[in-house]
Structures are given as C-alpha cells and as structure tokens.
C-alpha positions as CSV (number, residue, x, y, z in Angstrom):
1,X,126.9,145.0,82.4
2,X,124.0,146.7,81.3
3,X,121.5,146.2,78.8
4,X,123.1,149.0,77.0
5,X,126.9,147.6,76.6
6,X,124.9,144.5,75.8
7,X,123.5,145.9,72.7
8,X,126.1,147.4,71.5
9,X,128.8,144.9,72.1
10,X,125.6,142.3,70.1
11,X,125.1,145.0,67.3
12,X,128.8,145.2,67.0
13,X,129.9,141.5,66.6
14,X,126.8,141.5,64.0
15,X,127.8,141.8,60.5
16,X,123.7,141.2,58.7
17,X,122.4,144.8,60.2
18,X,119.3,144.6,62.8
19,X,116.1,146.0,62.2
20,X,114.8,149.2,64.0
21,X,113.0,148.6,66.8
22,X,113.5,144.9,67.3
23,X,114.4,145.5,71.1
24,X,111.7,146.9,71.7
25,X,109.1,144.3,69.9
26,X,111.6,141.2,71.7
27,X,110.4,143.7,74.9
28,X,106.9,143.5,74.3
29,X,106.3,139.9,73.2
30,X,108.9,138.8,76.7
31,X,106.5,141.6,78.5
32,X,103.5,139.7,76.9
33,X,104.5,136.5,77.9
34,X,105.3,137.4,81.4
35,X,101.9,138.4,81.4
36,X,99.9,135.2,80.8
37,X,102.2,133.4,82.9
38,X,100.8,135.4,85.3
39,X,97.6,135.3,84.2
40,X,98.9,131.1,84.2
41,X,99.6,131.4,87.7
42,X,95.9,133.1,89.1
43,X,94.5,130.3,87.2
44,X,96.8,127.8,88.8
45,X,96.2,129.1,92.0
46,X,92.5,129.5,91.3
47,X,91.8,125.9,90.0
48,X,93.6,124.5,93.3
49,X,91.5,126.1,95.8
50,X,88.2,125.1,94.2
51,X,89.7,121.3,94.3
52,X,90.8,121.9,97.9
53,X,87.6,123.4,99.0
54,X,85.4,120.7,96.6
55,X,87.8,117.8,98.6
56,X,86.8,119.6,102.4
57,X,83.0,119.5,101.5
58,X,83.2,115.9,100.1
59,X,84.9,114.6,103.6
60,X,82.6,117.6,105.6
61,X,79.6,115.7,103.6
62,X,80.9,111.9,104.2
63,X,82.1,112.4,108.3
64,X,78.4,113.7,108.6
65,X,76.4,111.2,106.3
66,X,77.8,108.3,108.1
67,X,77.3,110.2,111.9
68,X,73.7,109.2,111.0
69,X,73.3,106.1,111.4
70,X,69.9,104.1,112.4
71,X,68.6,103.1,115.6
72,X,70.0,99.8,116.2
73,X,66.8,97.5,117.0
74,X,66.6,95.8,119.9
75,X,66.4,92.3,120.1
76,X,62.6,91.2,121.1
77,X,60.7,87.6,122.4
78,X,58.5,86.5,119.3
79,X,57.4,83.4,121.2
80,X,56.0,84.3,124.6
81,X,55.6,80.4,125.4
82,X,59.2,78.5,125.4
83,X,57.8,74.8,124.2
84,X,56.3,77.0,121.1
85,X,59.7,79.0,120.1
86,X,61.2,75.9,120.8
87,X,58.7,73.9,118.2
88,X,58.9,76.4,115.9
89,X,62.9,76.4,115.7
90,X,62.7,72.6,115.5
91,X,60.5,73.5,112.3
92,X,63.4,76.0,110.6
93,X,65.8,73.6,111.5
94,X,64.3,70.2,109.8
95,X,63.2,72.4,106.8
96,X,67.2,73.5,106.3
97,X,68.7,70.4,107.0
98,X,65.7,68.6,104.0
99,X,67.1,71.5,101.9
100,X,70.7,70.8,102.6
101,X,70.2,66.9,102.2
102,X,68.4,67.5,98.5
103,X,71.4,70.0,97.4
104,X,73.7,67.3,98.6
105,X,72.2,65.1,96.2
106,X,72.4,66.6,93.5
107,X,76.0,67.7,94.4
108,X,76.9,64.1,94.4
109,X,75.2,63.1,91.4
110,X,77.2,66.1,89.4
111,X,80.0,64.3,90.8
112,X,79.1,60.8,89.7
113,X,78.6,62.7,86.1
114,X,81.9,64.2,86.1
115,X,83.7,60.6,86.5
116,X,81.9,59.6,83.6
117,X,83.2,62.4,81.5
118,X,86.6,61.7,82.7
119,X,87.0,58.4,82.1
120,X,85.2,59.1,78.4
121,X,88.0,61.6,78.2
122,X,90.9,58.9,79.2
123,X,89.3,56.2,77.2
124,X,89.8,58.5,74.2
125,X,93.2,60.4,75.2
126,X,94.5,57.1,75.4
127,X,93.8,55.3,72.1
C-alpha cells in the first residue's frame, strides 16, 4: 500500500470529516521533528567528541606530569669520624628511649584511671 491508498482508507473509515491540509501539517511537523532529532544527534556527537578529547588530554597530562620525577638524592655520610657518628646515634637513641618511656608511663596512668572508672561503674550498676 502506498500513502494515497492509506489516506483514502482513512477518509472512508472516519465519519468525522478531516480538515483541509491536515496531512500537510502532519508531514511538516514530522519533518520538523526529524530535523530536530538530527540536530540532537549532531550535538550529542560533539559532546562525546569533546569529552573524549578532554580525557585524552587529562591522561597525557598525567603521563607527562608523573614522568618528571625529582632526582633521587644520594646518601652521603654526615660524619667523617665513625666515633662521632656512633656518639650521635647513641644520643638520638637515648632521646628516643626517654620519650618512649614517658609515653608508656602516661599510658599506664590512663589505664589505671580507666580501671577506677570501670570499678565505679560496676559498683553503681550492681546496686
């Protein structure tokens, strides 16, 4: 069936008269919608292409940005005399030990306080 036959069948089957030019207006509306859809497809393509280009630029920037790393510092002796180095290391370790002992003492005090609080809570909860 072609369009003319379909139009003739529709005209014959309807009891309500079809206004003049309705088919032309419908065709114009369909054409306008098709043109709008084509614009949307073009716009969607542009958005996707722009997004892909942005991702490529971001990846390239990350690749080249991480490629320039700072040069590795070489280990150098700070003491020329081994006895001075041993004395400095001993001093640093003794300072570390004293600070660690202070911290452990504070933790033990806190533990004792927590024990006291727990005993008080147990005493009041049992009553």
